[in-house]
Every structure is written in C-alpha cells, then in structure tokens.
N, C-alpha and C positions, 0 to 999 in steps of 0.2 A: 921423576920423569920430566924432561923438558916441556915447558908450556906449549910450544908449537906442536910437539908430538901429541900431547893430550888433546889439543884443539883438533888436530888432524884426525885422531881416533874418534873424538866426539862427533866430528862432522861425518865421518864414515858411518858411525852407528846411526846417527840421525838420518843419513841418506838411506841406509838399509831399512830403518823403521818406516821412513816415509814411503819407500817403494812398496813395502808390505801393506801399509795402510791404503796406499793409492790403488794397489792391485785389488784389494778387498772392495774399495769404492767402485773401481771399474767393473767388477763383477756385479755389484749391486745395480750399477747403472745399466748394464746389459740386461739383467733380469727385469729391471723396471721397464726398459724399452721393449723387451719381448712381451711383457704383460700388456703394455699399452697397445702394441700392435695387435695382439690377440683380441683384446677388448674391442678395438676399432673394427677388426674383421668380423668378429661375432655380431657386433651391432649392425654393421652394413648388411650382413646376411639376414638378420632378423627383420630389418626394414624391407628388404626385397621380398621376404616371405609374406609380410603383411600386405605390401603393395599388390602382390600377385593375387592373394586371396580376396582382397578388397575389390580389385578390378573384376574378378570372376563373379563375386556375389552381387556387385552393383549391376553388372550386365544382366544377370539373371533377374534381379528385381525390376530393372528398367523394362525388360522384355515382358514380364508379367504385368506391370503397371500399364504399359502401352496396350496390351491385349485387353485388359479390363476396361480401359477407356474406349477402345474401339467397339467392344461389345455394348457398352452402355450407350454409345452414340447411335448404334443401329436400332435402339429402342424407338427412335423417332420414326423410322420406317414402319416398324410394327404398329406404332400408335396411329399413324396416318391410315394404314389399311384397316386396322381393327375398328376405328371410329366410324368407318363407312358402313359397318354391319348394323342394320336396323333390327329392333326387337330382340336383340341378343339378351341372354339371361345374365343374372349377376353371378359372376364366378366366385364362389365362396372360398373361404380359407381351406387350404389343403392340409389335411392332418392324417397321415397314414404311415405305418411302419416306423414311427418315431420321427418322421419328417414333418415339420410344420412350416407352411408357406402362407404369407398373408393374403388377404382378399385383394383382388386386382384393383389398383388405384391408378386411373389414367393420368391424373394430374402429376403424381409422383414420377410416373414413367416419363412424361414429357420433360419435367424439371431435370431429371438426371441425364436425359439425352442432350439437352441444351447445355447443361453444365459440363458434360464430358466434351462437347464440341469446343467450349471455351478453353478447357485445359489442353486439349489436343492442339489447338491453335497456338498456344503459348509454349509448347514443349521445345520447339526448335531453339529458342533463345534461353531456355531455362538451365541448360547444362546437364552433365551426367549426374544421375541420382535422383532427378526430379520425378520421373515417372515411377521409379522404385519407391519414392516417398509416398506416392498416392496408393501404391499397393500395400505399403506398410500400414498406412492409416485407414485404409478402406476406400477404394476409388469411388464407391457410391456416395459416401459421406462427403468426400472431397469435391465431387461434382456438384452436389447440392449446395455446398458452401460457396463454390465458385460463382454461383448465380447472384449472391449478395455482395460481390466485389465489383468495384467500379471498372477496373481495367484488368486485362488478362495478365499483364506483367505483375501487378500487385497480387493477383490470385496465386500465381505460380510462386512468387516469393514467400507469401505467407503460408502456403500449404506444403511446399516442398521441404520446409525446414524439418519435417518429421521423418525425413529419409532415414531408414535404419542405419545405413552405413555412416551417416554423419553423426548420429546420436550415440554410437558405440565407441567412438574414438576417445582414447585417454592421452595424456601428455606423455610422449615417448622419450623425451629428454635427449640425451646424446651430448650435451655440452661438456659433461665430465670427461669425454674422450680427449678433449683438447687441453684439459687442465694439466699443469706441470710442464708444459712445453718450454716456458721461459727458464724454469729451473734447470732443465736439461741443457739448454744452450749455455747457461751460466757455468755449469759444471765443466762443459767441454772447453770453454774459454780459459778457465782457471787451470785446467790440466795442460793446455797448450803453453801457458805462460810460465810453468814451473819445470825446471830441468835438473838442478843439482842440489846436493847437500840439504841444508836446513830449509831452503826454498821448496824443495820437493816434499819435505816433511809437512810444512804448512799447507802446501797444495794438496797433499794426500789427505790431510784432515778435512779440508774444505770439500774435497771431492767426495770423501766418505760421507760427510754431512749432507751434501747435495744428493748423493745417491740414496741416502736414507729417506730424505724428503720425497724424492721421486718415487721411491718404492711405495710410500704412503699414497701418493697421488695415483700411481698405477693401480694399486689395490682398490682405491676408491673408484677409479674408472671401470675396473672389472666388475665391481659390485653394482655399479650403475647399469652396466651392460647386461648383467645377469637379471637385475630387477626389470629392465626393459624387456628382456626376453620372456620373462614370466608374464608380463602384461600382454605382450604381443601374442604369445601362445594362447592366452585366454581369449583375446579378441579374435584371433584366427579361428579358434574352435567355435566361437559364437558365429562368425561369418560363414564358416563351413556348414554349420547346422541350418543357418538361415538360407543358404544357397540350396541345400537339399530340400528344404520345405518349399521354397519358391519354385524349384523345378517340378516337384510332385504336384503342387497346387496348379501350376500352369498346365500340366498334362491333363489333370482332371477338368479344369475349366475349358480347355480346348476341346475335350471330348464332348462336353455338354454343348459348347458353342456350335460344334459341327452338326449336332442333332437339331439344335435350334435353327440354324441356318437353312437346313433342309426343310423344316416345317414352315419357316417364314417364306421361303420361296414358293412352297405349295399354296400357302394362304394368299399370297399376292396374286398367284395365278387364278385362284378361285374368285377373288374379288375384282381384281383389275383387268384380267384377261377374259374370264367367263362372265363377268358382270353380276355375280351373285352377291347381293347386298342385303337380302332379307333372311334372317335366321330361320324363319319358318319354311323357307324354300331350300334350305341346306340339306344335302343328303347326310346320312349317318357318317359317311367317311369325311365329308367336309366339316361336320361338327367335331369329329374326333381330331382332325387337323387343327382346328381353331382352339379347342380345349387344351391340346398338348402344347401348342405354341404359347398360350397364356401361362401354362404351368412352367414351361421352360424359361419364360421371361422372369417369373417370380423366383425361380431357382437361381438364375444368373444374377439377378438383383441382390439376392441374399449372399451369394458367393463373393460378389464384388464389394460387399459391405464389410466383410470380415477383415479385422485388423490383424495383419500378419505379425505385427510388432506392437506390444503394449509399452507405454512409457514407464520407466522405472520410477518407483516411489522414493528411491534414494537420490540425494542431491547430484552426485556424480556417478551414479550406478549405470551399468550397462542395461539397455532396454531388454524386455522379456519377449522371447519368441513365443508367439501364441499358438503352440502346437495343438492345444485342446480344441479350440474353436475351428481351427483350420482342418483338423482331422475330422471333426464332426461334419463340416461342410462337404468334405470330399466323400464321406460315407453317405450323406444325404444325396449327393449327386449320383452316386452309383445306384442307390435304391430307386430314385425317380427315373433315371434313364433306363434301368432294367425293366421297370414297370411299364414304361412307354413302349420300349422295344418289344416286350412280350405281348402287349396288347396289339401292336402292329402286326405281329406274326399271326396272332390268333385271328 
C-alpha cells in the first residue's frame, strides 16, 4: 500500500478515534458542569433556609430579651412605692406547690432595675441579637453584671456575645463550589483550538483528561454542599426549637407581667393617691395587693434569671437549649398566678 494512502488512512483513523474520545470528554464535561450547577443551587437554597430561620429566631429572642429588660426596669417603680410603706412585715420565702421564691431583697431589686436601664439605654447601638443574648444568658444576671461595667457600650459588647444565634453558627464553607472553574475554561480553550486529524486526537485526550478532573472537582463540590446542608439542617432544627421555646416563654412571661402590672397600679394608688403608708392602717385588701405584688416581683425576677441557652462544654459545639429550667419556670408561673387569681376571686 502506498505510503501516502497509509498515512491518509492513519489520519482518518486518528481523527475518528479523536472524535470518539472528545465526545466522551464532552459528555464528562457536561456532567461535571451539571453537577457543579446543582451543587451551587443546592448550597444557595441551604443558605437562604438558614438565613430565614436565623432571622426568625433572632427576632423572637430579641423580643423576649427586650420584654425581660422592660419588666426588670419597672422594679424601680415598685421599689419606690414599696419603700414608702412603714412597719411592713418581712416577706418570707415563698414555698408552695413545688414553687420556691426567695425572700424579698430590696437592694437586689434596685440593682437589677438600674442594670436593666443601663442595658436598655445601650440596645439601640448594639445591633440585632443583643437583646436576645440577654434572654439567652438570663436578663436578671446580665442586668446585675451591667452595674459593674464602666460604660454602656462596653456592657453591651461584653454581655451580648452570649447571644444564642451567634454561638450556634458553624463554618458553612461554600468555597468548593467555585473549585475547578479554571480547569473548565482550559478544557473549552483546548477544544476550540483542535479541529482535524491527529490534532483532534490530542485535543480529545486532553479534553477527556480535563473532563475527568472536573468531574472530581464537581463531585467534591457536591460533597461539600451535602455536608453544608447537613450542618445547616442541624442548626436550623436547633434555631427552630429555640424559637418555639422563646415564643412560649414570652407568652408565659407576658401573662405574669400583665397580672403584676395590674397589682403595681393598685399598689401605687393605695400609697401615692390615697396616702396609705403605714402597714398597720392597711385594709385586708390593701395587704393582699401588696403581698401579691411582692410575690409577682419575685416570680418575674426568677423567670428573667433563667438561661434559655447554656454554653456547650464542647469546643465548637452547639449551645444547649435549656428546656428543663424554662419549662419549670413556666409551670411555676402558672401555679403562682392561678393561686393569686383564685384568692382574688375568693
């Protein structure tokens, strides 16, 4: 067979082989690109899911934290009125139906009221999550700590770091989504530069090689997206549970606060409007109002002291939602308010 014919046949065979290999490479490139696109889309949806749940939980916790601080701040009003009552008895520790409230301590009540005022004054510049941080750590404790801080800004900065939503976040990654982009561009350039015969064969081999590498990168990106999804689902489940507890706790706290506000209003009327300042001159009804108000102050003090979130003992662990203590506080609130309401009816 003449040499030119042999070379021609060889070139033709090489061309066919190159086309076959190139097509295989092109298929792998398309599969890799599809995988990368799916991984990117999946990750973006995961991030949106997290951001939505995080925003919802943070708003709920901030609302609870603000309510707790507002309640603690009103203790100043109560203290001003209560201290005017002369010859009042010592209000002993309340211990009934499994509910234990401490003996009334006027100094602690004043401290927490002033501390709450300090924190409320600094919330405006503290950003989202700060008030929720106080609810997570126990607003009563945070208010007392605030008194020992030189400036409001420092108090906010040092105390709001315990915000539950800040402490639960893990590294979500996402960088792997962009990995392999250069390789894809390289493969496309090589494909465009090869057109005939042996050149197409070489191009096909390189294309196939690039496609294989891209497949590895695409698989890596998908694995990272799936790993991030698992992390995000875990965090979103945590945030959802925290939001549910926060909402329930706020309802319970608000119910007690409404009863307390009613009693505080009546007590202020007795002392400030009617001028009754000697316990010995109080009617049974006036004594009952006073005793109930003191009891409700102790209950609210305890409720605002509960840490809704306990710090994890693991280095990078998610903090623990304090369901046990929160549930106990809500049950105590129901028992005490029912007891007061029933006595009022009687």
